[in-house]
Every structure is written in C-alpha cells, then in structure tokens.
DORO-429301 format. One record per residue: residue number from 0; x, y, z of N, C-alpha, C, O in turn. Coordinates in steps of 0.1 Angstrom, whole numbers, m for minus. Last residue first. Example, Ala and Ser with C-alpha at 12.3 -4.5 7.8 and 13.67 -1.06 7.14 Angstrom:
% residues 2
 seq    nX    nY    nZ   caX   caY   caZ    cX    cY    cZ    oX    oY    oZ
   1   128   m22    71   137   m11    71   129     0    79   134    11    80
   0   132   m57    78   123   m45    78   132   m33    78   142   m33    85
This chain:
% residues 323
 seq    nX    nY    nZ   caX   caY   caZ    cX    cY    cZ    oX    oY    oZ
 322   266  m131  m207   270  m130  m193   282  m139  m190   287  m139  m179
 321   255  m133  m232   267  m126  m231   273  m124  m217   283  m118  m215
 320   231  m148  m228   242  m154  m236   255  m146  m235   266  m152  m238
 319   208  m141  m215   220  m145  m207   232  m148  m215   243  m151  m209
 318   189  m136  m234   192  m126  m224   205  m129  m217   213  m119  m215
 317   188  m160  m249   191  m147  m255   195  m137  m245   205  m130  m248
 316   181  m179  m229   193  m180  m237   197  m167  m243   209  m164  m243
 315   156  m169  m220   168  m169  m211   181  m170  m219   190  m164  m215
 314   141  m172  m244   143  m159  m238   155  m159  m229   163  m150  m229
 313   142  m200  m246   148  m192  m257   151  m178  m251   161  m172  m254
 312   129  m209  m224   143  m213  m226   150  m203  m236   161  m199  m234
 311   104  m198  m230   111  m194  m218   126  m197  m218   134  m189  m215
 310    97  m212  m253    98  m197  m253   106  m192  m241   113  m182  m242
 309    95  m238  m244   106  m234  m253   108  m219  m253   119  m215  m254
 308    88  m240  m209    84  m240  m223    96  m235  m231   105  m229  m226
 307    99  m260  m182   101  m248  m190    95  m250  m204    97  m260  m210
 306    96  m286  m172    87  m275  m168    87  m263  m177    77  m257  m179
 305    94  m315  m194   102  m305  m186    93  m293  m183    84  m290  m191
 304    84  m335  m209    77  m331  m197    84  m321  m189    80  m318  m177
 303    89  m325  m244    89  m334  m233    81  m330  m221    72  m322  m223
 302    86  m303  m260    84  m316  m266    84  m327  m255    78  m337  m258
 301    68  m274  m248    79  m283  m250    76  m296  m255    65  m300  m256
 300    49  m249  m268    50  m259  m257    62  m268  m259    67  m270  m271
 299    43  m224  m281    57  m229  m280    58  m239  m268    67  m238  m260
 298    23  m198  m279    23  m212  m275    37  m218  m271    41  m216  m260
 297    17  m175  m292    20  m174  m277    19  m188  m271    15  m190  m260
 296     4  m193  m316     4  m180  m312     6  m180  m296    m3  m184  m289
 295    25  m220  m330    12  m213  m328    14  m199  m323    24  m193  m325
 294    46  m237  m334    45  m230  m321    32  m223  m319    28  m220  m307
 293    68  m241  m362    56  m244  m354    57  m236  m341    67  m229  m338
 292    91  m231  m374    81  m236  m382    68  m238  m375    57  m236  m381
 291   105  m201  m360   103  m216  m360    91  m220  m368    81  m212  m369
 290   121  m175  m368   108  m180  m372   107  m195  m372   109  m202  m382
 289   137  m148  m355   137  m162  m355   123  m167  m358   113  m163  m351
 288   158  m120  m357   145  m126  m361   146  m141  m361   156  m146  m367
 287   171   m91  m342   173  m106  m344   159  m112  m347   149  m109  m340
 286   185   m60  m344   173   m68  m346   176   m82  m350   184   m85  m359
 285   209   m46  m343   202   m49  m330   190   m58  m332   185   m63  m322
 284   220   m40  m368   229   m47  m358   221   m51  m345   227   m59  m337
 283   204   m48  m398   203   m40  m385   211   m47  m374   209   m59  m372
 282   205   m65  m419   214   m53  m419   214   m45  m406   223   m37  m404
 281   187   m85  m415   199   m88  m422   209   m77  m422   221   m79  m425
 280   164   m73  m404   173   m80  m395   187   m84  m402   197   m85  m395
 279   151   m64  m427   157   m54  m418   168   m61  m409   179   m56  m407
 278   142   m88  m437   151   m80  m445   158   m70  m436   170   m68  m438
 277   125   m97  m416   136  m105  m420   146   m96  m428   158   m97  m425
 276   104   m90  m396   112   m81  m404   125   m87  m408   136   m83  m403
 275    74  m104  m396    87  m108  m393    97  m100  m401    98  m103  m413
 274    50   m95  m406    53   m92  m391    67   m97  m387    71   m94  m376
 273    47  m103  m431    53   m89  m429    56   m86  m414    62   m77  m411
 272    34  m127  m430    49  m127  m432    55  m113  m429    66  m113  m425
 271    10  m123  m403    13  m123  m417    29  m123  m418    36  m121  m408
 270    m6  m140  m376     4  m131  m382     7  m133  m396     6  m145  m402
 269   m24  m159  m366   m27  m145  m364   m18  m135  m372   m21  m124  m374
 268   m14  m184  m370   m25  m180  m379   m29  m165  m377   m37  m160  m384
 267    18  m194  m372     9  m186  m364    m2  m180  m372     1  m172  m381
 266    37  m209  m385    23  m214  m386    13  m206  m377     2  m210  m375
 265    60  m196  m379    56  m196  m393    41  m200  m394    34  m195  m402
 264    62  m177  m349    61  m190  m356    55  m188  m370    46  m180  m372
 263    85  m153  m341    72  m155  m347    71  m168  m353    79  m171  m362
 262   104  m134  m321   102  m148  m324    87  m149  m329    78  m148  m320
 261   129  m111  m320   115  m112  m324   113  m127  m329   119  m131  m338
 260   152   m96  m298   148  m108  m305   133  m108  m308   125  m106  m299
 259   174   m70  m297   160   m73  m296   157   m85  m305   158   m85  m317
 258   199   m51  m284   196   m64  m290   182   m68  m287   178   m69  m275
 257   190   m16  m288   195   m27  m280   192   m40  m286   182   m41  m294
 256   179     3  m305   194     4  m303   199    m8  m294   211    m9  m293
 255   157    11  m331   160     3  m319   175     2  m317   182    m1  m327
 254   150    23  m354   156    31  m344   159    24  m331   164    30  m322
 253   138     5  m370   151     9  m375   158    18  m364   170    20  m365
 252   112     1  m359   123    m9  m356   137    m4  m360   147    m7  m354
 251    90    16  m364    99    21  m354   112    12  m352   121    16  m345
 250    73     3  m381    77    17  m385    87    23  m375    92    34  m377
 249    67   m20  m369    76   m21  m380    81    m7  m384    91    m6  m390
 248    48   m17  m349    62   m16  m345    71   m15  m357    82   m10  m356
 247    19     4  m354    27    m8  m358    42    m7  m355    48     3  m359
 246     7    28  m350    11    20  m338    19     8  m342    25     2  m333
 245     1    41  m374     7    49  m363    12    40  m352    21    45  m344
 244   m12    24  m391     0    31  m396     8    38  m385    19    41  m386
 243   m34    15  m376   m24     6  m380   m11    13  m383     0     8  m380
 242   m48    40  m374   m43    33  m362   m32    23  m365   m22    24  m359
 241   m55    44  m400   m46    54  m393   m40    48  m381   m28    50  m378
 240   m72    22  m404   m60    24  m412   m50    33  m405   m38    31  m405
 239   m93    28  m385   m84    16  m384   m71    17  m391   m61    14  m387
 238   m92    64  m381   m99    51  m384   m89    40  m382   m78    42  m377
 237   m79    84  m367   m89    87  m377   m98    75  m379  m110    76  m380
 236   m73    84  m332   m70    80  m345   m82    82  m354   m93    82  m350
 235   m79    90  m305   m75   101  m314   m68    96  m327   m59   102  m332
 234   m91    71  m290   m77    73  m288   m71    82  m299   m59    82  m301
 233  m117    71  m298  m115    75  m284  m100    77  m281   m96    82  m271
 232  m115    62  m325  m120    76  m322  m116    80  m307  m112    92  m305
 231  m104    35  m323   m97    46  m330  m102    60  m325   m94    68  m322
 230  m123    20  m307  m109    22  m303  m103    34  m310   m97    42  m303
 229  m149    23  m322  m147    26  m308  m132    30  m305  m129    41  m301
 228  m150    19  m350  m161    25  m343  m157    30  m329  m162    41  m325
 227  m126     6  m358  m131    18  m365  m141    26  m356  m141    38  m356
 226  m123   m15  m340  m113    m5  m340  m118     8  m347  m116    19  m342
 225  m147   m29  m345  m144   m24  m332  m134   m13  m332  m135    m3  m325
 224  m142   m36  m372  m153   m27  m369  m151   m21  m355  m153    m9  m353
 223  m121   m54  m367  m119   m42  m375  m130   m32  m373  m127   m20  m372
 222  m135   m74  m353  m125   m66  m346  m121   m53  m354  m119   m43  m348
 221  m170   m73  m364  m156   m78  m364  m147   m70  m355  m151   m59  m351
 220  m193   m61  m361  m194   m74  m365  m180   m81  m365  m179   m93  m366
 219  m210   m35  m347  m197   m42  m346  m198   m57  m349  m204   m65  m342
 218  m233   m23  m346  m226   m22  m359  m213   m29  m359  m206   m30  m369
 217  m242   m25  m321  m249   m33  m331  m242   m33  m344  m244   m41  m353
 216  m228    m7  m307  m223   m20  m307  m230   m29  m317  m225   m39  m321
 215  m241    17  m306  m232    15  m317  m226     1  m317  m221    m3  m328
 214  m256    16  m283  m263    12  m295  m253    10  m307  m257     4  m317
 213  m240    27  m263  m241    12  m265  m248     8  m277  m245    m3  m282
 212  m217    53  m268  m231    49  m269  m233    34  m272  m227    29  m281
 211  m195    67  m254  m195    53  m258  m210    48  m258  m213    40  m250
 210  m199    94  m248  m188    91  m256  m188    76  m262  m183    74  m272
 209  m222    91  m231  m222   100  m243  m211    96  m253  m213    96  m265
 208  m215    74  m210  m226    70  m219  m226    79  m232  m231    74  m243
 207  m192    64  m194  m191    74  m204  m202    72  m214  m199    68  m226
 206  m198    44  m176  m190    55  m171  m191    67  m181  m191    79  m176
 205  m212    27  m192  m219    32  m180  m211    44  m174  m218    52  m168
 204  m194    21  m211  m204    29  m215  m213    34  m203  m219    45  m204
 203  m178     2  m198  m173    16  m199  m184    26  m203  m183    37  m200
 202  m194   m21  m201  m191   m16  m188  m186    m1  m188  m190     7  m180
 201  m194   m23  m229  m207   m22  m222  m204   m16  m208  m212    m8  m203
 200  m167   m26  m234  m173   m14  m238  m187   m12  m231  m190    m1  m228
 199  m163   m52  m223  m156   m41  m217  m162   m27  m221  m163   m18  m213
 198  m179   m67  m239  m182   m67  m225  m176   m55  m219  m181   m48  m210
 197  m164   m64  m263  m178   m59  m262  m183   m58  m248  m189   m48  m244
 196  m141   m77  m257  m141   m63  m259  m155   m57  m258  m156   m45  m253
 195  m151  m104  m254  m144   m97  m243  m144   m82  m245  m146   m75  m235
 194  m162  m108  m280  m170  m109  m268  m164  m102  m256  m170   m95  m248
 193  m139  m105  m296  m151   m96  m298  m159   m97  m285  m164   m86  m281
 192  m123  m126  m288  m119  m112  m285  m130  m102  m287  m131   m93  m279
 191  m139  m148  m295  m135  m146  m282  m131  m132  m279  m136  m126  m269
 190  m142  m144  m323  m154  m144  m314  m150  m142  m300  m157  m135  m293
 189  m115  m147  m331  m122  m134  m333  m134  m133  m324  m137  m123  m318
 188  m111  m173  m324  m103  m163  m317  m110  m149  m319  m111  m142  m309
 187  m129  m187  m340  m130  m189  m326  m123  m178  m318  m127  m173  m308
 186  m120  m181  m367  m133  m176  m362  m134  m177  m347  m140  m168  m340
 185   m98  m188  m381   m96  m180  m369  m109  m175  m363  m109  m166  m354
 184  m105  m200  m405   m98  m208  m395   m96  m201  m382   m93  m207  m372
 183  m117  m178  m419  m125  m189  m414  m118  m197  m403  m125  m200  m393
 182  m104  m146  m410  m103  m158  m418  m111  m169  m411  m113  m169  m399
 181  m102  m125  m394  m115  m127  m400  m115  m139  m409  m126  m143  m415
 180   m76  m123  m386   m86  m128  m376  m100  m131  m382  m108  m138  m376
 179   m64  m110  m407   m63  m124  m407   m73  m130  m397   m77  m142  m398
 178   m65   m82  m403   m75   m88  m411   m75  m103  m411   m85  m110  m414
 177   m40   m79  m388   m53   m78  m381   m64   m84  m390   m73   m91  m384
 176   m18   m81  m406   m21   m92  m397   m35   m91  m391   m42  m101  m389
 175   m15   m58  m421   m16   m71  m428   m20   m82  m419   m25   m92  m424
 174   m16   m38  m402   m24   m36  m414   m25   m50  m422   m36   m52  m427
 173     4   m44  m383   m11   m46  m380   m19   m46  m393   m30   m52  m393
 172    33   m57  m380    26   m50  m391    11   m53  m390     6   m63  m395
 171    39   m71  m358    47   m59  m361    40   m51  m372    42   m38  m372
 170    26   m89  m337    20   m84  m350    27   m70  m353    21   m60  m352
 169    45  m115  m323    43  m101  m324    37   m96  m337    44   m98  m347
 168    54  m138  m309    41  m138  m316    36  m123  m318    25  m120  m314
 167    75  m122  m285    70  m134  m290    56  m132  m297    48  m124  m292
 166   105  m105  m280    91  m104  m283    86  m117  m290    92  m121  m299
 165   129   m92  m258   124  m104  m265   109  m102  m267   102   m99  m258
 164   156   m69  m253   142   m72  m253   140   m85  m261   147   m89  m270
 163   182   m54  m231   177   m63  m242   162   m64  m242   155   m60  m232
 162   187   m33  m213   198   m39  m221   193   m48  m232   200   m49  m242
 161   183    m5  m196   175   m15  m204   184   m20  m214   189   m13  m223
 160   201    13  m186   199     1  m178   190   m10  m185   190   m21  m181
 159   200    35  m202   211    25  m205   209    12  m197   216     2  m199
 158   170    45  m216   177    44  m204   188    32  m205   184    21  m210
 157   172    59  m249   167    48  m240   176    47  m227   188    49  m228
 156   180    76  m267   177    82  m254   172    71  m244   168    75  m233
 155   182    64  m292   195    66  m284   192    72  m270   201    72  m262
 154   149    53  m289   161    53  m297   174    54  m288   176    47  m279
 153   122    56  m282   133    61  m273   146    62  m281   154    71  m278
 152   109    44  m304   106    58  m300   117    64  m291   121    75  m293
 151   119    18  m302   122    26  m314   119    41  m311   127    49  m316
 150   109    10  m277   123    10  m280   127    19  m291   137    26  m291
 149    81    11  m283    87    19  m272   102    21  m274   108    32  m273
 148    79    m8  m303    75     6  m306    82    15  m296    87    25  m299
 147    85   m30  m287    94   m27  m298    91   m12  m303   100    m5  m306
 146    64   m31  m268    78   m30  m264    87   m25  m275    95   m16  m273
 145    41   m34  m285    43   m22  m276    57   m20  m272    62    m9  m272
 144    46   m59  m296    45   m47  m305    48   m34  m296    55   m25  m301
 143    44   m74  m273    56   m74  m280    57   m62  m289    67   m55  m290
 142    17   m70  m265    28   m65  m256    41   m65  m263    50   m56  m260
 141     4   m83  m286     2   m69  m284    14   m63  m276    19   m52  m279
 140    26  m109  m282    16  m104  m291    15   m89  m290    25   m82  m294
 139    45  m102  m253    38  m112  m261    27  m106  m269    18   m98  m264
 138    77   m92  m242    63   m89  m246    58  m101  m254    65  m107  m261
 137   102   m80  m220    96   m92  m228    82   m90  m230    74   m86  m221
 136   130   m62  m213   116   m61  m217   112   m74  m225   119   m77  m234
 135   153   m60  m186   150   m67  m199   135   m65  m201   127   m67  m192
 134   178   m43  m169   164   m45  m171   162   m50  m185   168   m46  m195
 133   203   m39  m145   199   m45  m158   184   m47  m158   179   m53  m149
 132   203   m27  m121   214   m23  m130   211   m28  m144   216   m23  m154
 131   181   m13   m97   183   m23  m108   194   m18  m117   194    m6  m121
 130   173    m5   m70   186    m2   m76   189   m13   m87   199   m20   m86
 129   139     7   m72   149    m2   m67   162     1   m75   162     9   m85
 128   122    26   m82   118    19   m69   129    10   m64   128     6   m52
 127   130    36  m106   131    45   m94   128    38   m81   132    43   m70
 126   124    16  m123   138    20  m122   140    29  m109   151    29  m104
 125    96    15  m121   104     3  m117   119     7  m114   125     3  m105
 124    89    40  m131    86    36  m117    94    25  m113   100    25  m101
 123    98    37  m158   104    47  m149   101    44  m134   110    46  m126
 122    81    16  m166    96    15  m167   102    25  m157   111    21  m149
 121    55    27  m164    59    15  m156    74    14  m155    79    11  m145
 120    57    49  m181    54    51  m167    58    39  m159    64    41  m148
 119    61    35  m205    71    44  m200    69    47  m185    79    48  m178
 118    37    22  m208    49    14  m206    60    23  m200    67    19  m192
 117    21    45  m213    19    37  m201    31    29  m198    35    27  m186
 116    31    54  m237    32    63  m226    30    55  m213    36    59  m203
 115    25    34  m256    39    34  m250    40    44  m238    49    42  m230
 114     3    21  m269     2    30  m258    15    30  m250    15    26  m238
 113    m2     5  m292     8    15  m292     9    25  m280    15    35  m281
 112   m23   m12  m290   m10   m18  m294     1    m7  m293    13   m11  m293
 111   m41     0  m261   m40    m5  m275   m26    m9  m278   m17    m8  m269
 110   m66     8  m236   m53     4  m240   m53     0  m255   m64    m2  m260
 109   m86    33  m229   m81    21  m221   m68    17  m226   m58    23  m221
 108  m101    65  m223   m92    57  m230   m88    44  m222   m87    45  m210
 107  m117    75  m202  m123    70  m214  m114    61  m222  m118    51  m227
 106  m104    63  m170  m105    73  m181  m113    67  m193  m115    55  m193
 105  m103    42  m152  m111    54  m148  m113    64  m160  m122    72  m159
 104  m108     7  m158  m100    19  m155  m108    31  m155  m120    30  m157
 103  m124   m20  m140  m124   m10  m151  m115     2  m148  m114     6  m136
 102  m105   m48  m129  m113   m36  m125  m112   m26  m137  m102   m23  m142
 101   m88   m67  m137  m100   m71  m130  m109   m60  m126  m119   m62  m119
 100   m68   m57  m152   m64   m62  m139   m76   m66  m131   m75   m69  m119
  99   m73   m43  m175   m70   m57  m177   m66   m64  m163   m61   m75  m163
  98   m75   m15  m176   m87   m23  m176   m85   m38  m177   m95   m45  m179
  97   m43   m10  m190   m55    m4  m184   m68   m13  m186   m71   m17  m198
  96   m22   m39  m185   m26   m28  m192   m40   m23  m187   m47   m30  m180
  95    m3   m49  m158   m16   m51  m164   m20   m38  m172   m20   m28  m166
  94    30   m62  m157    21   m51  m155     8   m54  m163     9   m60  m174
  93    52   m80  m139    42   m82  m149    31   m71  m147    24   m71  m138
  92    84   m82  m130    73   m72  m129    64   m75  m141    67   m72  m153
  91   108  m100  m112    99   m99  m123    87   m90  m120    82   m90  m110
  90   142  m104  m104   129   m99  m100   121   m99  m113   126   m97  m124
  89   163  m132  m109   158  m120  m114   145  m116  m107   136  m125  m105
  88   173  m158  m105   177  m147   m96   172  m133  m100   177  m123   m94
  87   163  m177  m120   177  m173  m124   181  m161  m115   192  m155  m118
  86   138  m180  m112   147  m191  m109   162  m188  m112   171  m194  m108
  85   127  m157  m123   129  m158  m108   139  m169  m105   147  m167   m96
  84   125  m166  m149   135  m156  m146   137  m155  m131   148  m152  m126
  83   106  m186  m148   118  m189  m154   129  m179  m150   140  m182  m147
  82    84  m172  m136    90  m183  m129   104  m186  m134   114  m188  m127
  81    78  m154  m158    81  m149  m144    89  m160  m136    99  m157  m131
  80    71  m173  m177    83  m165  m179    87  m159  m166    99  m157  m163
  79    48  m183  m167    59  m192  m170    72  m184  m171    82  m189  m167
  78    31  m161  m165    36  m167  m153    48  m176  m155    57  m177  m147
  77    27  m155  m193    34  m146  m184    39  m152  m171    51  m151  m168
  76    14  m178  m201    27  m174  m208    34  m163  m200    47  m163  m201
  75    m8  m178  m185     2  m189  m183    15  m184  m190    26  m187  m184
  74   m19  m147  m170   m18  m157  m181    m6  m166  m180     4  m162  m175
  73   m19  m127  m151   m22  m141  m147   m22  m151  m158   m25  m163  m155
  72   m16  m103  m161    m4  m109  m155    m6  m123  m150     3  m130  m146
  71   m34  m105  m193   m31  m100  m180   m19  m107  m173   m14  m116  m179
  70   m53   m99  m222   m46  m108  m213   m44  m101  m200   m52   m93  m196
  69   m64   m85  m243   m73   m90  m233   m66  m100  m224   m73  m109  m219
  68   m34   m90  m261   m48   m85  m262   m57   m92  m252   m58  m104  m252
  67    m6   m98  m239   m13   m96  m251   m27   m91  m250   m32   m87  m239
  66    17   m82  m215     8   m92  m220     2   m88  m233     4   m78  m239
  65    50   m77  m207    38   m70  m212    30   m81  m219    35   m88  m228
  64    74   m76  m180    66   m84  m189    53   m77  m193    46   m72  m185
  63   107   m70  m172    93   m64  m172    86   m71  m183    90   m71  m195
  62   131   m82  m150   124   m84  m163   110   m78  m162   103   m81  m152
  61   160   m71  m134   146   m71  m135   141   m74  m149   147   m68  m158
  60   187   m72  m111   182   m75  m124   167   m76  m124   161   m82  m115
  59   197   m72   m86   200   m60   m94   195   m62  m109   198   m53  m117
  58   183   m83   m56   187   m85   m70   188   m72   m77   181   m62   m75
  57   187   m88   m26   186   m75   m33   190   m76   m48   201   m71   m51
  56   168  m115   m12   180  m107   m14   177   m93   m20   166   m88   m20
  55   145  m134   m32   152  m131   m19   164  m123   m22   171  m124   m33
  54   125  m120   m58   133  m130   m52   140  m125   m40   140  m113   m37
  53    92  m109   m66   105  m106   m62   112  m119   m56   106  m127   m50
  52    69  m101   m87    73  m114   m81    88  m112   m78    97  m113   m87
  51    42   m78   m89    56   m81   m87    59   m95   m82    51  m100   m74
  50    20   m63  m110    22   m75  m102    37   m79  m102    43   m82  m112
  49     4   m32  m111    16   m39  m113    17   m51  m104    15   m50   m92
  48   m21   m14  m126   m18   m24  m115    m6   m32  m120    m6   m38  m130
  47   m26    21  m130   m20     8  m136   m17    m1  m124   m12     3  m114
  46   m50    47  m134   m41    38  m126   m37    26  m134   m43    23  m144
  45   m55    82  m143   m59    68  m143   m49    60  m134   m41    66  m127
  44   m46   108  m147   m56   105  m137   m61    91  m137   m72    89  m131
  43   m25   111  m165   m39   116  m169   m50   112  m159   m61   113  m163
  42    m2   100  m154    m3   114  m154   m17   120  m158   m21   131  m155
  41   m13    73  m132    m8    78  m145   m10    93  m145   m18    98  m138
  40    m3    56  m102   m11    66  m109    m5    69  m122     8    69  m124
  39    m2    21   m93     4    34   m95    m5    43  m103   m13    38  m111
  38    m4    m6   m71   m12     3   m80    m5    17   m81    m2    23   m71
  37     9   m38   m68    11   m24   m65     3   m15   m76     3   m18   m88
  36     8   m70   m55     2   m60   m64     5   m46   m59     3   m43   m47
  35    29   m97   m56    25   m85   m48    20   m74   m57    28   m70   m65
  34    23  m131   m64    24  m117   m68    22  m108   m56    14  m111   m47
  33    38  m160   m63    30  m152   m54    32  m137   m57    43  m132   m54
  32    41  m190   m79    43  m176   m81    33  m169   m72    21  m171   m72
  31    37  m217   m77    48  m212   m70    50  m197   m71    59  m191   m66
  30    27  m231  m109    27  m231   m94    39  m223   m89    49  m223   m95
  29     8  m230  m137    21  m225  m131    19  m224  m116    11  m216  m112
  28    m7  m250  m161    m8  m245  m147     6  m242  m142    15  m250  m142
  27   m22  m252  m192   m10  m251  m185   m12  m244  m171   m18  m234  m170
  26   m47  m251  m205   m44  m262  m196   m31  m261  m189   m29  m269  m179
  25   m50  m228  m221   m61  m233  m213   m57  m243  m202   m63  m243  m192
  24   m26  m222  m233   m34  m211  m227   m45  m216  m218   m49  m209  m209
  23   m17  m246  m244    m9  m239  m233   m17  m229  m226   m15  m227  m214
  22   m39  m251  m263   m35  m260  m251   m27  m253  m240   m31  m254  m229
  21   m40  m231  m282   m50  m232  m272   m46  m240  m260   m49  m236  m249
  20   m17  m233  m299   m21  m220  m293   m30  m222  m281   m28  m216  m270
  19   m16  m259  m307    m3  m253  m301    m6  m240  m294     1  m236  m285
  18   m41  m261  m318   m38  m269  m306   m26  m263  m299   m25  m262  m287
  17   m35  m244  m340   m46  m241  m331   m44  m249  m318   m46  m243  m307
  16   m14  m255  m355   m12  m243  m348   m23  m239  m338   m21  m233  m328
  15   m13  m291  m349   m16  m280  m357   m15  m267  m349   m14  m267  m336
  14    m7  m313  m331    m4  m314  m345    m6  m301  m354    m1  m301  m365
  13     5  m323  m304    m2  m310  m307     1  m307  m322    10  m299  m325
  12    20  m345  m305     6  m346  m300    m2  m333  m300   m14  m333  m297
  11    45  m337  m313    36  m343  m323    22  m344  m318    13  m345  m326
  10    55  m304  m301    53  m319  m299    43  m324  m309    33  m318  m313
   9    72  m282  m324    62  m285  m314    60  m300  m313    63  m307  m322
   8   106  m275  m326    95  m282  m332    85  m285  m321    88  m290  m310
   7   134  m253  m330   122  m257  m323   112  m264  m332   109  m260  m343
   6   155  m242  m342   155  m257  m341   142  m262  m334   141  m274  m333
   5   159  m216  m365   153  m221  m353   152  m236  m354   150  m242  m364
   4   183  m194  m375   176  m206  m379   172  m213  m366   179  m216  m357
   3   180  m159  m375   184  m171  m367   176  m183  m372   164  m183  m373
   2   194  m136  m398   182  m143  m393   186  m156  m386   194  m164  m392
   1   222  m116  m387   216  m127  m395   203  m132  m389   202  m132  m377
   0   215   m81  m380   221   m94  m377   215  m105  m385   204  m103  m390
C-alpha cells in the first residue's frame, strides 16, 4: 500500500524528541482503568500475567496490547490505549511479558523481541475464553516487533478473527537500531535499561547461579554486551548478531496477511531508517507505513488538552475505518 503522509506534529512546548518521549512516560496519568489480573501457565512451566479491562455486556471485540522493553501493562502508553478502546466498546487485554508483572518468572529464559511463542499462548487463551469475533493486536517498541514477527510467522494460518495490527515506535531492524542506544544523545535511555536489566539478572542469578553467574555483570558496559553475555546464550542464540537476524520483524513482514500499520516518528532517536519498511509498503497489500516528523519514542502527545493522545486516535482510526 502507499506510504501514508502523516499530519501529526508534536506540541511546540515539547520541542525535541527527548521531551516528546520522556514527558508522556513520566507525567501522563490515566484514570478510570481497573484491571482484573489473570495468571496463565506456559507450556514450559512458567506463567504469564494478563491484565484485563472489560466493558459491560458481552463485547465481541478485543484489543491485545504488547508493551516495550522493561515495560508492563501499567505504562501510560498502554493504559491510554486501553481506555481509548474501552470507550469504543472493546474489551482490552494488556499482557505482561515474563518477569515484567512485578514478580520474577520461574524459568531461566525471560523475554525478548522475538518470543512469539508467549504471544501465541496469550492469543489462543483469549480466543478460547470468550466469543470474540474481532481481535486487533497493538504493540509498542519491542511489543510492536513481537506482533509483526508473530503475524509473519503465522502467515496464511493466522486465526481469521485477528483482523488488524498497529505498531508504534517499532525497531523492525534491530541490527541497525540497537547500536543507536550507545549514541551520546541516548545515554540516559541506555543507562535506564541497563540498570533495570542488571537488577533483573541479579535477581534471576539467585534462582540460577550456575547459568547466570553474577560476576559476568562486570563485563556488561552496554545493552549490546547484555545481549551477547546473557540474553543470547540463555535463549539459544549464538550472539547479538544472530539474535538480531532471527528476531527482527523485517525478515517476516512479507508474510503478513492482515492490514498492519507501522508508525515510527522520524525524530525517534531509538530507531534507524531501516526500521520503517517504506519500500515494502509500496508493493505489499497489507503493510502500511506512517512516519510523522515528530513524536519521539512511544510518545505522540496531543497538541491540545484533549484526553486522547495522537497514537490512540490514529490506532482507532486505522482499526475502525472499514466499519
């Protein structure tokens, strides 16, 4: 499909991508969402925590939301989307990736950009638990890559009740985007993720001291080091390069069969141009790409005082446009 020309502009009082990224994540408050948590088992003996926000009656439509790196169902960008779809009469399911729900998971493996087997467990459980006729997948950053990889892997075998997907701030090409976190302008983000992941490894090393020796943390100076030393080996990847080549959504997009919108801001300091598959979108009937000039990473704040963020309006517009 043609690449979509975006009309979005971030408000002038958030003048650069860092403010557009940080302000919504730190200062936005979403009221009125009351989750019901459900814990389900995975085939390998672990668990996933699902946070449901259901509307009254017996809705036949569900949105499944996947969060970003070290995020969770409590993040503002997730809660805002939950509220937006609830207000349209949709149930919402925000699932927490392994170890992201406030409690360490039980297996050595935790989560990564390509762990579609867990998403598959969530989707199947949701479809079996209620009589939903339409399901939409929405993901942010890591969650966007996960959704797109899942859709590509399923291809023509995708459950027909899954009708559309929307992905925001998605690193479709990890080999070119992951190193950007080492840029000087991104030092605060890399420090944040490194601290969060290091804390997680320290906790998991108490469960698995032989497999996760704490002394190896001394060698971790960057997220790339973390992938090479910890994430890749415990998830059966050779190294960071092998990980990028096997989990990046760009290698699966040609097999996507449902309308899928990819929204990446041009000024997103986390993403490379390769993360926006513009060339593919020009010939692929299901891939839509939109690259607003501003918005930051998982930001997209509104220009006025309205409650909905632009990302929520855009997702609703894309999902509902054929109804």
